[in-house]
C-alpha positions in Angstrom: -102.6 14.3 -21.9 -103.3 15.7 -25.1 -105.4 18.6 -23.5 -102.7 19.4 -21.1 -100.4 20.1 -24.1 -103.1 22.0 -25.9 -103.4 24.2 -22.5 -99.5 24.7 -22.4 -99.6 26.1 -26.1 -102.4 28.5 -25.4 -100.7 29.9 -22.3 -97.3 30.0 -24.4 -99.0 32.0 -27.3 -100.9 34.2 -24.3 -97.6 34.7 -22.7 -95.7 35.7 -26.1 -98.7 38.3 -26.9 -98.4 39.8 -23.3 -94.8 40.3 -23.6 -95.2 42.1 -26.8 -98.3 44.5 -25.5 -97.0 45.1 -22.1 -95.9 48.9 -21.7 -94.2 47.9 -18.2 -91.0 46.8 -18.6 -91.0 44.9 -15.2 -94.3 43.2 -16.1 -92.8 42.1 -19.4 -89.9 40.5 -17.7 -91.9 38.2 -15.4 -94.1 37.3 -18.2 -91.0 36.3 -20.1 -89.9 34.3 -17.1 -93.1 32.4 -17.4 -92.6 31.8 -20.9 -89.5 30.2 -20.2 -91.0 28.1 -17.6 -93.9 26.8 -19.6 -91.3 26.1 -22.6 -89.3 24.0 -20.3 -92.5 22.0 -19.2 -93.0 21.4 -23.0 -89.4 20.3 -23.7 -89.8 18.0 -20.6 -93.2 16.4 -22.3 -91.3 16.1 -25.4 -89.1 13.7 -23.4 -86.3 16.0 -23.7 -85.0 16.4 -20.2 -81.7 18.3 -21.2 -83.1 21.0 -23.1 -85.9 21.4 -20.2 -83.2 22.1 -17.6 -81.2 24.5 -19.9 -84.5 26.1 -20.6 -85.3 26.4 -16.9 -81.9 27.5 -15.8 -81.1 30.0 -18.6 -84.3 31.1 -19.8 -86.2 31.7 -16.4 -83.2 31.9 -14.2 -80.2 33.6 -15.4 -81.8 35.8 -18.0 -84.3 37.0 -15.7 -81.7 37.9 -13.6 -80.0 39.9 -15.9 -83.0 41.5 -17.4 -83.9 42.6 -13.8 -80.1 44.0 -12.9 -80.6 45.9 -16.4 -84.1 47.3 -15.8 -82.4 48.5 -11.9 -79.3 50.0 -13.7 -81.1 52.1 -16.2 -83.9 53.4 -13.4 -86.6 51.4 -15.1 -87.8 50.1 -11.7 -87.8 53.5 -9.7 -91.9 53.4 -9.9 -92.2 50.0 -8.8 
């Protein structure tokens, strides 16, 4: 189980770094949603299911939708 937790933490750090380095806003939004999903798995492993559900719903769900709607309204998704 310890190896799985280390792998999740490494993926979390990689996602955070990739969001910072991404020039494409659409890709950054997708990576941010992956970051939130990994974080919700970590909360579940820490035996905090209420935070895991909230992170998955708000972090990956609602925030992701709001980011995509914003990108659409400012015209950042025209090239995709």
